[in-house]
KEVEX-102379 format. One record per residue (C-alpha): x, y, z. Coordinates in steps of 0.5 Angstrom, whole numbers, padded with zeros to 4 digits, always signed. Layout:
BEGIN
XYZ ...
# end
This chain:
BEGIN
-0067+0104-0371 -0065+0100-0365 -0062+0093-0365 -0068+0090-0362 -0073+0094-0367 -0068+0091-0373 -0068+0084-0370 -0076+0085-0370 -0077+0087-0377 -0072+0082-0379 -0076+0076-0376 -0083+0079-0378 -0080+0079-0385 -0078+0072-0385 -0084+0070-0382 -0088+0073-0387 -0084+0071-0393 -0084+0064-0390 -0092+0064-0389 -0093+0066-0396 -0088+0061-0399 -0092+0055-0395 -0099+0057-0397 -0096+0058-0404 -0093+0051-0404 -0098+0047-0399 -0105+0050-0401 -0105+0047-0408 -0106+0039-0407 -0100+0035-0410 -0102+0031-0415 -0108+0035-0418 -0105+0037-0424 -0106+0032-0429 -0101+0035-0434 -0096+0034-0429 -0096+0026-0430 -0088+0026-0430 -0087+0029-0423 -0088+0022-0419 -0084+0021-0414 -0081+0015-0417 -0077+0020-0422 -0078+0026-0418 -0077+0033-0422 -0070+0035-0418 -0070+0042-0422 -0077+0044-0419 -0075+0042-0412 -0068+0045-0412 -0071+0052-0415 -0076+0052-0410 -0071+0051-0405 -0066+0056-0408 -0071+0062-0408 -0073+0061-0401 -0066+0060-0398 -0064+0066-0402 -0069+0070-0398 -0066+0067-0392 -0059+0068-0393 -0060+0075-0394 -0063+0076-0387 -0058+0071-0384 -0052+0076-0387 -0055+0082-0383 -0055+0078-0377 -0048+0076-0378 -0046+0083-0379 -0049+0085-0373 -0047+0080-0369 -0040+0081-0370 -0041+0088-0366 -0043+0084-0359 -0039+0079-0355 -0040+0072-0355 -0044+0072-0349 -0049+0077-0352 -0050+0073-0358 -0052+0067-0354 -0057+0071-0350 -0060+0073-0357 -0061+0066-0359 -0066+0065-0353 -0070+0070-0358 -0069+0065-0364 -0076+0061-0365 -0072+0054-0363 -0079+0050-0364 -0079+0052-0371 -0073+0053-0374 -0073+0058-0380 -0071+0053-0386 -0074+0053-0393 -0080+0049-0394 -0080+0043-0399 -0085+0040-0403 -0085+0033-0406 -0090+0032-0412 -0093+0026-0413 -0097+0023-0418 -0103+0019-0415 -0108+0014-0419 -0114+0017-0422 -0119+0013-0417 -0115+0015-0411 -0115+0022-0413 -0123+0021-0414 -0123+0018-0407 -0119+0023-0403 -0124+0028-0405 -0129+0025-0401 -0124+0025-0395 -0126+0030-0390 -0119+0031-0387 -0116+0032-0394 -0120+0039-0394 -0116+0041-0387 -0109+0039-0390 -0106+0046-0389 -0109+0047-0382 -0106+0041-0380 -0099+0042-0383 -0099+0049-0380 -0100+0046-0373 -0095+0041-0374 -0090+0046-0377 -0091+0051-0371 -0092+0046-0365 -0088+0040-0362 -0094+0036-0361 -0101+0036-0364 -0107+0032-0363 -0111+0030-0369 -0118+0027-0367 -0123+0024-0372 -0128+0019-0372 -0126+0012-0376 -0126+0013-0383 -0124+0021-0384 -0118+0019-0387 -0113+0021-0382 -0109+0014-0381 -0107+0014-0389 -0107+0022-0391 -0103+0025-0385 -0097+0021-0387 -0098+0023-0394 -0099+0031-0392 -0092+0030-0388 -0089+0027-0394 -0091+0032-0399 -0089+0038-0395 -0082+0035-0395 -0081+0031-0389 -0078+0024-0390 -0075+0027-0396 -0067+0027-0397 -0068+0033-0402 -0071+0037-0396 -0068+0041-0391 -0064+0038-0385 -0070+0039-0380 -0075+0035-0384 -0070+0030-0387 -0071+0025-0382 -0076+0019-0383 -0084+0020-0382 -0085+0014-0376 -0092+0012-0376 -0094+0007-0370 -0100+0002-0370 -0102-0002-0364 -0103-0008-0368 -0099-0012-0374 -0105-0012-0379 -0106-0005-0379 -0099-0004-0380 -0099-0008-0386 -0106-0005-0389 -0104+0002-0388 -0097+0001-0391 -0100-0002-0397 -0105+0003-0398 -0101+0009-0397 -0095+0006-0402 -0101+0005-0407 -0104+0012-0406 -0097+0015-0407 -0095+0011-0413 -0089+0009-0409 -0086+0002-0408 -0088-0002-0402 -0081-0003-0399 -0077+0003-0401 -0080+0010-0400 -0085+0007-0396 -0083+0001-0391 -0086-0003-0385 -0083-0007-0380 -0087-0012-0375 -0084-0017-0371 -0081-0023-0375 -0083-0019-0382 -0079-0013-0385 -0080-0009-0391 -0076-0003-0392 -0070+0000-0395 -0065+0004-0390 -0062+0009-0396 -0069+0011-0399 -0074+0010-0393 -0079+0016-0392 -0085+0013-0389 -0084+0007-0384 -0090+0004-0381 -0089+0000-0375 -0092-0003-0369 -0091+0001-0362 -0086-0005-0360 -0082-0004-0365 -0081+0004-0364 -0080+0002-0356 -0074-0003-0358 -0071+0003-0362 -0072+0008-0356 -0067+0003-0352 -0061+0004-0357 -0063+0011-0359 -0067+0015-0354 -0067+0021-0358 -0069+0018-0364 -0065+0022-0369 -0067+0018-0375 -0074+0021-0375 -0076+0028-0376 -0084+0026-0374 -0087+0021-0370 -0094+0019-0371 -0098+0015-0366 -0104+0012-0369 -0110+0009-0365 -0108+0012-0358 -0114+0011-0355 -0113+0004-0355 -0108+0005-0350 -0104-0001-0351 -0098-0002-0346 -0093+0000-0351 -0097+0006-0353 -0097+0009-0346 -0090+0008-0345 -0088+0011-0352 -0093+0017-0350 -0089+0018-0343 -0082+0017-0347 -0083+0022-0352 -0086+0027-0348 -0078+0027-0345 -0075+0026-0352 -0079+0032-0355 -0076+0036-0349 -0069+0033-0350 -0069+0034-0357 -0071+0041-0356 -0065+0043-0351 -0060+0039-0356 -0062+0043-0362 -0062+0050-0358 -0055+0048-0355 -0052+0046-0362 -0055+0053-0365 -0052+0057-0359 -0045+0053-0361 -0046+0055-0368 -0047+0062-0367 -0041+0062-0363 -0037+0059-0369 -0037+0052-0368 -0038+0048-0374 -0043+0042-0374 -0043+0037-0380 -0049+0035-0383 -0049+0028-0379 -0048+0031-0373 -0054+0036-0374 -0060+0035-0369 -0067+0038-0370 -0073+0038-0366 -0078+0032-0366 -0085+0033-0368 -0090+0029-0365 -0097+0027-0368 -0102+0024-0363 -0108+0021-0367 -0114+0018-0364 -0122+0017-0365 -0124+0018-0358 -0118+0021-0353 -0118+0023-0346 -0115+0030-0346 -0113+0030-0338 -0107+0026-0339 -0105+0029-0345 -0105+0036-0342 -0101+0033-0336 -0095+0031-0340 -0095+0036-0346 -0099+0042-0343 -0104+0045-0348 -0102+0042-0355 -0107+0044-0361 -0113+0039-0362 -0115+0039-0369 -0122+0036-0370 -0123+0033-0376 -0131+0032-0378 -0133+0025-0380 -0136+0024-0387 -0140+0019-0384 -0147+0018-0386 -0152+0018-0380 -0152+0011-0376 -0158+0009-0372 -0157+0005-0366 -0162-0001-0364 -0163-0004-0357 -0166-0010-0354 -0172-0009-0350 -0168-0013-0345 -0161-0016-0344 -0160-0024-0342 -0154-0023-0338 -0152-0031-0338 -0155-0032-0345 -0152-0034-0351 -0150-0028-0355 -0146-0032-0361 -0153-0035-0362 -0157-0028-0362 -0152-0025-0366 -0153-0031-0371 -0160-0030-0371 -0160-0022-0372 -0155-0023-0378 -0160-0028-0381 -0166-0023-0380 -0162-0018-0383 -0160-0022-0389 -0167-0024-0390 -0171-0017-0389 -0166-0011-0391 -0163-0009-0397 -0156-0011-0399 -0150-0009-0395 -0144-0012-0391 -0145-0014-0384 -0140-0013-0379 -0141-0018-0373 -0137-0017-0366 -0136-0022-0362 -0130-0024-0356 -0125-0028-0359 -0122-0033-0364 -0126-0039-0362 -0133-0035-0362 -0131-0032-0369 -0130-0039-0372 -0136-0042-0369 -0141-0036-0371 -0137-0037-0378 -0139-0044-0378 -0146-0043-0376 -0147-0037-0382 -0144-0042-0387 -0149-0047-0386 -0155-0043-0386 -0152-0040-0392 -0152-0046-0396 -0159-0048-0393 -0161-0042-0396 -0158-0043-0403 -0161-0050-0403 -0168-0048-0401 -0167-0042-0407 -0167-0047-0412 -0172-0052-0410 -0178-0048-0413 -0183-0054-0412 -0182-0054-0404 -0188-0052-0400 -0184-0051-0393 -0177-0049-0391 -0174-0054-0387 -0170-0051-0381 -0164-0048-0383 -0159-0050-0377 -0162-0057-0378 -0156-0059-0382 -0151-0055-0378 -0149-0062-0375 -0146-0064-0382 -0143-0057-0383 -0140-0056-0376 -0133-0060-0378 -0127-0060-0373 -0123-0053-0374 -0117-0053-0369 -0116-0046-0366 -0109-0043-0365 -0111-0040-0358 -0107-0040-0352 -0108-0047-0348 -0110-0042-0343 -0116-0039-0347 -0118-0046-0349 -0118-0049-0342 -0122-0043-0340 -0128-0045-0345 -0127-0052-0344 -0133-0053-0340 -0137-0048-0344 -0136-0052-0350 -0139-0058-0348 -0146-0053-0349 -0143-0049-0354 -0142-0054-0359 -0149-0057-0359 -0152-0050-0359 -0149-0049-0366 -0152-0056-0369 -0159-0055-0368 -0164-0051-0371 -0166-0044-0369 -0172-0043-0364 -0179-0045-0367 -0181-0040-0372 -0174-0037-0373 -0173-0040-0380 -0180-0038-0382 -0179-0031-0380 -0172-0031-0384 -0174-0034-0391 -0181-0034-0390 -0186-0041-0390 -0185-0042-0397 -0178-0039-0398 -0180-0032-0401 -0177-0026-0399 -0180-0021-0395 -0179-0013-0397 -0174-0009-0394 -0179-0004-0392 -0183-0009-0388 -0176-0011-0385 -0175-0004-0382 -0182-0003-0380 -0181-0010-0376 -0175-0007-0372 -0179+0000-0372 -0185-0004-0368 -0190-0006-0373 -0191-0013-0372 -0194-0014-0379 -0187-0017-0382 -0188-0024-0381 -0196-0024-0382 -0195-0021-0389 -0189-0025-0391 -0192-0031-0392 -0195-0032-0399 -0190-0026-0402 -0185-0028-0407 -0179-0023-0407 -0172-0023-0410 -0167-0028-0407 -0162-0024-0403 -0156-0029-0405 -0151-0033-0401 -0147-0030-0395 -0140-0029-0396 -0137-0030-0389 -0130-0028-0387 -0127-0028-0380 -0123-0023-0378 -0118-0023-0371 -0111-0021-0370 -0108-0028-0370 -0110-0029-0377 -0105-0029-0383 -0105-0022-0385 -0105-0022-0392 -0111-0027-0391 -0115-0022-0387 -0114-0016-0392 -0115-0020-0399 -0121-0025-0397 -0126-0019-0396 -0124-0016-0403 -0125-0023-0406 -0133-0023-0404 -0137-0023-0411 -0142-0018-0412 -0149-0021-0411 -0148-0024-0405 -0148-0021-0398 -0141-0020-0394 -0141-0022-0387 -0135-0020-0383 -0134-0024-0376 -0129-0020-0372 -0126-0019-0365 -0125-0012-0363 -0119-0012-0368 -0124-0009-0373 -0126-0003-0368 -0121+0002-0370 -0115-0002-0373 -0118-0003-0380 -0123+0001-0384 -0127-0005-0388 -0131-0002-0394 -0138-0004-0396 -0141-0005-0388 -0148-0002-0388 -0150-0006-0381 -0146-0007-0375 -0148-0013-0370 -0145-0011-0363 -0145-0017-0358 -0143-0011-0353 -0138-0016-0350 -0130-0017-0350 -0125-0022-0347 -0120-0020-0343 -0114-0024-0339 -0114-0022-0331 -0108-0022-0327 -0108-0022-0320 -0101-0021-0315 -0100-0029-0314 -0099-0030-0322 -0106-0033-0323 -0109-0032-0329 -0117-0032-0331 -0120-0031-0338 -0127-0027-0337 -0132-0024-0341 -0134-0017-0340 -0138-0011-0342 -0134-0006-0347 -0134+0001-0346 -0138+0006-0348 -0132+0009-0353 -0132+0002-0356 -0139+0001-0357 -0139+0008-0361 -0133+0006-0365 -0136-0001-0367 -0143+0003-0369 -0138+0008-0373 -0136+0002-0377 -0143+0003-0381 -0145+0008-0385 -0139+0010-0389 -0142+0009-0396 -0149+0011-0394 -0154+0011-0388 -0152+0005-0383 -0155+0001-0378 -0152-0002-0371 -0156-0007-0368 -0154-0008-0360 -0155-0014-0357 -0156-0011-0350 -0161-0006-0347 -0161+0002-0347 -0161+0001-0339 -0155-0004-0339 -0151+0001-0344 -0152+0007-0339 -0151+0003-0333 -0146-0002-0334 -0141+0000-0339 -0135+0005-0337 -0134+0011-0341 -0127+0008-0343 -0123+0002-0343 -0118+0001-0338 -0111+0002-0341 -0107-0005-0342 -0102-0003-0337 -0107-0004-0331 -0109-0011-0334 -0102-0014-0335 -0096-0016-0331 -0091-0010-0331 -0085-0014-0330 -0083-0013-0338 -0084-0006-0337 -0080-0005-0331 -0074-0009-0334 -0075-0004-0340 -0075+0002-0336 -0069+0000-0332 -0065-0002-0338 -0066+0006-0340 -0063+0008-0333 -0070+0010-0330 -0069+0007-0324 -0075+0010-0320 -0081+0007-0324 -0086+0011-0320 -0083+0018-0323 -0084+0016-0330 -0089+0020-0334 -0094+0015-0335 -0101+0017-0338 -0104+0013-0333 -0100+0010-0327 -0100+0003-0326 -0102+0001-0319 -0097+0001-0314 -0098-0007-0312 -0096-0009-0320 -0090-0005-0319 -0088-0008-0313 -0089-0015-0316 -0085-0013-0322 -0079-0011-0317 -0080-0017-0313 -0080-0022-0320 -0073-0018-0322 -0070-0019-0316 -0072-0027-0316 -0069-0027-0323 -0063-0024-0321 -0064-0019-0326 -0063-0013-0321 -0059-0012-0314 -0062-0010-0307 -0062-0002-0310 -0066-0004-0315 -0061-0003-0321 -0060-0008-0326 -0054-0013-0325 -0050-0015-0331 -0055-0021-0332 -0061-0016-0332 -0058-0011-0338 -0057-0017-0342 -0064-0020-0341 -0066-0013-0343 -0063-0014-0350 -0068-0019-0352 -0075-0018-0355 -0078-0023-0349 -0081-0023-0343 -0076-0023-0337 -0077-0030-0335 -0076-0032-0342 -0069-0028-0343 -0067-0031-0336 -0068-0038-0339 -0064-0037-0345 -0058-0033-0342 -0058-0039-0336 -0056-0044-0341 -0050-0039-0343 -0048-0039-0336 -0049-0047-0335 -0045-0049-0341 -0039-0044-0339 -0038-0049-0333 -0039-0056-0337 -0033-0059-0339 -0036-0063-0344 -0039-0059-0350 -0039-0064-0355 -0046-0062-0357 -0046-0055-0354 -0049-0052-0361 -0055-0057-0361 -0057-0055-0353 -0057-0048-0355 -0061-0049-0361 -0066-0053-0357 -0066-0047-0351 -0068-0042-0357 -0073-0047-0359 -0076-0048-0352 -0076-0040-0351 -0080-0039-0357 -0085-0044-0356 -0086-0042-0349 -0087-0035-0352 -0093-0037-0356 -0099-0041-0355 -0099-0049-0355 -0098-0051-0362 -0101-0058-0360 -0108-0059-0362 -0112-0061-0355 -0117-0066-0355 -0123-0062-0351 -0122-0057-0357 -0127-0060-0362 -0128-0067-0360 -0129-0068-0353 -0136-0064-0353 -0142-0066-0351 -0150-0064-0351 -0152-0060-0345 -0157-0055-0344 -0159-0054-0351 -0162-0047-0352 -0163-0048-0359 -0168-0053-0359 -0172-0058-0355 -0171-0064-0359 -0165-0068-0356 -0159-0068-0361 -0156-0075-0363 -0149-0076-0366 -0150-0080-0373 -0145-0086-0374 -0141-0081-0379 -0140-0076-0373 -0138-0082-0369 -0133-0085-0374 -0130-0078-0375 -0129-0077-0367 -0126-0083-0367 -0121-0082-0373 -0119-0075-0369 -0118-0078-0363 -0113-0083-0366 -0110-0077-0370 -0109-0073-0363 -0105-0079-0361 -0099-0078-0366 -0096-0072-0363 -0096-0075-0356 -0093-0081-0358 -0088-0078-0363 -0086-0071-0360 -0088-0071-0352 -0082-0071-0348 -0083-0074-0341 -0079-0069-0337 -0082-0062-0341 -0087-0059-0345 -0083-0054-0347 -0078-0059-0350 -0084-0063-0353 -0085-0057-0357 -0078-0055-0359 -0078-0062-0362 -0084-0061-0366 -0081-0055-0368 -0075-0058-0370 -0079-0063-0375 -0083-0058-0377 -0078-0054-0380 -0074-0060-0383 -0080-0062-0387 -0081-0060-0394 -0089-0059-0393 -0090-0056-0387 -0098-0055-0387 -0098-0062-0389 -0094-0064-0383 -0098-0060-0378 -0105-0063-0381 -0101-0070-0380 -0099-0069-0373 -0105-0065-0370 -0101-0058-0370 -0103-0051-0371 -0100-0049-0377 -0101-0041-0376 -0098-0042-0369 -0092-0047-0371 -0090-0041-0376 -0091-0036-0371 -0086-0040-0367 -0081-0042-0372 -0081-0034-0374 -0079-0032-0367 -0074-0038-0366 -0070-0035-0372 -0071-0028-0370 -0068-0030-0363 -0063-0034-0366 -0060-0028-0370 -0060-0024-0364 -0056-0029-0360 -0050-0028-0364 -0051-0021-0365 -0051-0020-0358 -0045-0025-0357 -0041-0020-0362 -0043-0014-0359 -0036-0011-0356 -0036-0009-0349 -0041-0015-0348 -0041-0019-0342 -0037-0026-0344 -0041-0030-0339 -0047-0028-0343 -0044-0029-0350 -0044-0036-0354 -0037-0038-0356 -0038-0045-0357 -0040-0045-0364 -0042-0040-0370 -0049-0039-0373 -0048-0044-0378 -0045-0049-0373 -0051-0048-0369 -0056-0048-0375 -0053-0054-0378 -0054-0058-0372 -0061-0056-0371 -0063-0058-0378 -0061-0065-0377 -0067-0070-0378 -0068-0075-0372 -0073-0081-0372 -0074-0079-0364 -0072-0074-0359 -0064-0073-0360 -0063-0070-0353 -0059-0074-0348 -0062-0075-0341 -0056-0070-0339 -0057-0065-0344 -0065-0065-0342 -0063-0064-0335 -0058-0058-0337 -0064-0055-0341 -0069-0056-0335 -0064-0052-0330 -0065-0046-0335 -0073-0047-0335 -0072-0047-0327 -0068-0041-0327 -0073-0037-0331 -0080-0039-0328 -0076-0040-0321 -0082-0037-0317 -0087-0042-0321 -0086-0048-0317 -0091-0053-0315 -0090-0059-0311 -0094-0066-0311 -0099-0067-0306 -0098-0074-0304 -0103-0079-0300 -0110-0082-0302 -0112-0075-0305 -0106-0074-0309 -0111-0074-0315 -0118-0073-0317 -0122-0074-0323 -0123-0068-0327 -0129-0067-0333 -0126-0065-0339 -0132-0066-0343 -0132-0073-0345 -0131-0078-0339 -0127-0077-0333 -0119-0076-0333 -0114-0076-0328 -0112-0069-0325 -0106-0070-0320 -0106-0065-0315 -0100-0060-0313 -0099-0054-0308 -0096-0048-0312 -0091-0044-0308 -0095-0037-0310 -0102-0040-0309 -0105-0042-0303 -0111-0047-0306 -0109-0053-0309 -0107-0053-0317 -0108-0059-0322 -0103-0061-0327 -0106-0061-0334 -0108-0068-0336 -0105-0067-0343 -0098-0065-0341 -0093-0069-0343 -0091-0070-0336 -0097-0072-0333 -0096-0079-0333 -0090-0079-0329 -0092-0073-0325 -0086-0071-0321 -0085-0069-0314 -0083-0062-0316 -0084-0058-0323 -0085-0051-0326 -0090-0048-0330 -0091-0043-0335 -0098-0041-0334 -0103-0042-0328 -0110-0041-0331 -0117-0041-0326 -0122-0045-0330 -0129-0048-0328 -0126-0054-0326 -0120-0051-0322 -0113-0048-0323 -0109-0052-0328 -0102-0051-0329 -0100-0051-0337 -0093-0051-0340 -0090-0055-0334 -0082-0058-0334 -0080-0063-0328 -0074-0060-0324 -0070-0063-0318 -0070-0060-0311 -0063-0058-0312 -0064-0054-0318 -0069-0049-0313 -0063-0047-0309 -0058-0046-0315 -0063-0042-0319 -0068-0039-0314 -0064-0038-0308 -0068-0031-0306 -0074-0036-0305 -0070-0040-0300 -0069-0040-0293 -0063-0043-0290 -0062-0047-0283 -0055-0047-0279 -0051-0053-0282 -0053-0060-0278 -0048-0062-0273 -0047-0069-0276 -0044-0066-0283 -0037-0063-0285 -0035-0058-0290 -0033-0060-0296 -0028-0058-0302 -0031-0058-0309 -0026-0058-0314 -0030-0056-0320 -0032-0049-0317 -0025-0049-0313 -0030-0047-0307 -0031-0050-0300 -0038-0051-0298 -0042-0053-0292 -0049-0057-0292 -0055-0053-0290 -0062-0055-0290 -0066-0050-0294 -0074-0049-0294 -0077-0046-0300 -0082-0041-0302 -0088-0039-0297 -0090-0046-0295 -0083-0047-0293 -0082-0054-0296 -0076-0057-0293 -0071-0059-0299 -0065-0064-0298 -0059-0062-0295 -0055-0057-0300 -0048-0055-0300 -0047-0047-0300 -0041-0044-0301 -0037-0042-0294 -0036-0034-0296 -0037-0031-0289 -0031-0029-0285 -0032-0033-0279 -0032-0039-0283 -0025-0038-0285 -0022-0043-0281 -0027-0048-0283 -0026-0047-0290 -0018-0048-0289 -0019-0054-0285 -0023-0057-0291 -0019-0055-0296 -0013-0058-0292 -0016-0064-0292 -0018-0064-0299 -0011-0062-0301 -0008-0068-0297 -0013-0073-0300 -0011-0071-0307 -0017-0068-0309 -0014-0061-0311 -0007-0064-0313 -0008-0071-0316 -0001-0074-0315 -0002-0074-0307 -0008-0079-0308 -0003-0084-0310 +0002-0083-0304 -0003-0083-0298 -0001-0090-0296 +0006-0086-0295 +0003-0081-0290 +0005-0081-0283 -0002-0080-0281 -0009-0080-0284 -0011-0074-0287 -0018-0074-0284 -0014-0072-0277 -0014-0064-0280 -0021-0064-0279 -0021-0067-0271 -0021-0061-0266 -0017-0066-0261 -0011-0067-0267 -0010-0059-0267 -0005-0060-0262 +0000-0065-0266 +0005-0061-0269 +0005-0063-0276 -0003-0062-0276 -0002-0055-0273 +0004-0053-0277 +0000-0054-0283 -0006-0051-0281 -0003-0045-0278 +0001-0044-0285 -0005-0044-0289 -0009-0039-0285 -0003-0034-0285 -0002-0034-0293 -0010-0034-0293 -0010-0041-0297 -0017-0044-0298 -0017-0046-0305 -0013-0048-0311 -0012-0041-0314 -0010-0038-0307 -0005-0044-0307 -0002-0043-0314 -0001-0035-0313 +0003-0037-0306 +0007-0042-0310 +0008-0037-0316 +0012-0032-0311 +0015-0037-0307 +0016-0045-0309 +0019-0047-0303 +0013-0044-0299 +0010-0050-0295 +0015-0055-0296 +0017-0057-0289 +0010-0057-0287 +0008-0062-0293 +0015-0066-0291 +0013-0067-0284 +0006-0071-0286 +0011-0077-0290 +0014-0082-0286 +0022-0082-0286 +0023-0087-0292 +0019-0083-0296 +0022-0076-0294 +0029-0079-0296 +0027-0082-0303 +0021-0079-0306 +0019-0073-0303 +0023-0068-0307 +0020-0071-0314 +0013-0071-0311 +0014-0063-0309 +0016-0062-0316 +0010-0066-0319 +0006-0062-0314 +0009-0055-0317 +0007-0057-0324 +0000-0059-0323 -0002-0053-0319 +0000-0049-0325 -0005-0053-0329 -0012-0049-0329 
# end
């Protein structure tokens, strides 16, 4: 038998035995054996594992011995060539099975999941391919079951072979999905959350480094891990879930992982070649191919093929019941979709059988508005149900004025401002009743309940519903249990509130698009789809606009699929079929094409991907977005002229922040390193971190227009005018007074960021944070978010400062973590920062937002009246350096009273009243040249100014007239270092003058009266012919002495250099009596750095 035939036979034997073994181990579903209850993973049956591995390994060892014997007959080069035939993508290692014991109810529920019946097919595809795509509608079980399949097959287990021992990493685009899936998988496997199954999101982490097998995380967490370990060596398989969401992080991960898979494969093959050549590789150094599983409900295959070739696609059938979609006859483009959704929910509640209702709206504000309306209507229904002697049913919505309340949002202030003008109308639309006849349709004129069949008949086109409802008695449908669901809601509340709904009522979940794919909500039978979503639109000049737009067909199908999990479902689309087919795009645009690209550019450059256009994006960003990101990194001094990161840029990339925020944080390090007085340096750092955290989150201060300054205009719900009751007027007055509290207590007249930082300090010191927020008109959830981010950044600062080889300039060396935290925790009755310290922080903020500068417009039209909902307010006009049109200062800014000449802003939002600046900080003109030099144009030095020496920096400067930005604002004269070669003679003259004046060596200052002529003569051209002037300048230039450092070096080598030249500058009496003592003193002073 030839060698090739023998190798082929051995290979077939291995594959045959492995296939049989895999089927024997994987085909029976783990946990189905009721008699093996002691085989839970918490107390794994070690002998079973070891036995199965040993038997399988024995077969492999016999074959391996044959290969080794055969390999001794050939030279090393032939052995390396033989390895190319080794199936590297699928290491020939023994499979492992992990037994788990699931709760009985979990076993029963899993039997109904379509994906459970495909476990063998899925595992075979994963074992035999580097990349696998699993496509299945929401509810098929892929999110919770695929990680369990991998776990039971030995992935993530320390008892399995090395190829599978790495962690199973599972990413989700949203934090709430991470919490939900981690908790569910841990429960189904009978494991402890935080040990074998762990999770990590921003600010929160529960996992064990030693025993974690499955790790759920947001895509951003995995992206950060890629920066420190590009090959992701601790993982054996990565699952990217909800790929169709196309978040920026997910798109970058897909591109990165397409390279990681190839690189891991190469590393594995090279290592196997080295092993066959006799090299020993320790277990810690072993590396194996990485498996990638992409899971999605609706996925475009074009970009997958572009990056991964032709990976197997496994279609998982849905267990979903049929869902029927209903369309409106016509679509009102400018109609109130929230009001329409409310009416539709009430009709469903009245006419159709029990079952949960899921309503999709655009954002948090609409969620809370619709929740208030439905809760008010529910209370009215409950009230009417017990009034058996009532002949007529009053208008359900007529009591919503009293129920409306004033709930405070935690949206970004830009979102609030976008809806500021609309809310003058929307609040009043919430309060009156439905249109004439609506209540009669819903509850019947006598309070009776129409039959469900009549409800279906009505939507089928039969008009007998309302006619037949009068006079008929039915069963009261019960109360509406309304639960909000949006991304910024507390994660635990999102998961538990739905479960707390009691039997007998009807669950109504009012959600944003977070409920499209990230969470599976049980008991949903009806879906009400407004067809709308809210997106933030960016343009090249930094202007942001919130807009409401139609969703995609894929999103509409996702929303529809939320019904029908437990039975036939119904989806009521509040738009026409023509709109669906003609105006809805097939897929939503990926997030990477809708958000600023600067953070992505910094991340890629930090990973040595310099040519961003060559990165394998699933959907490449627009060239203009990449150019804008490159421009910003240059302005922030994060990249050089070649596009490579500077030391500052590398340090910026180490923080989980946008480039602007990390630039601000590192600038305070640079500024403090130049300060002589660092008595309260730790407090300055604490405030810098707090300001960065606050600018990274939404505004925590409640704003007057959110729920108070709303008026009644264009009420579409009722023709009757709406009048505020005395109680409501008193409530408004009280709330207005409440909103004055933060303005008087926290507001810093120089910066919104420092105002928020002081509020955060008081919040963290307070013993009752929720009460503190209520008393001071602050968003509790937002304050909690900022506080967590501050602590995370605080730890990161000292982690980076302790990194060996890190830049000392960007490390904090003026106090320990405990020192800074202790200074931060001191309670103050008022803002503790001095004006000098505020200016230091203002410079850092200026450095981060250097291209977002605005200059006040002076003159008669310097301010205009802006209608913010309840009367006119003064809005100061500014000109922004990156925008052509006039912009306005937010009247609620802490800086609005002073309205400084120059300021920087965090956000510029286009509203119906015009573009407004938010998160502003006062800056000085000289800071612009110092921290935004790339945006300055410099004129030639004025003829009437002379160069000067600056002792603090030990440099010679010359005055120039800078012009800033595209509008070329003229700034006051500014001193620039004279570093050009042709400026050297002038630098020497300026240093010589400073030296004789005593600015360099203080001892010369007291003996100026003993000099033969004034030191200023060295600057006069006509004095150059005098001997003492010419000799001193000539000697300084010959020795290249233009600063104190150069003088120190010269005198270190020759203590008598310049002795005769200096001697000539003093009169005869001083030369003979005191010059030698002065010379000794000069030598001592120059040695002091």
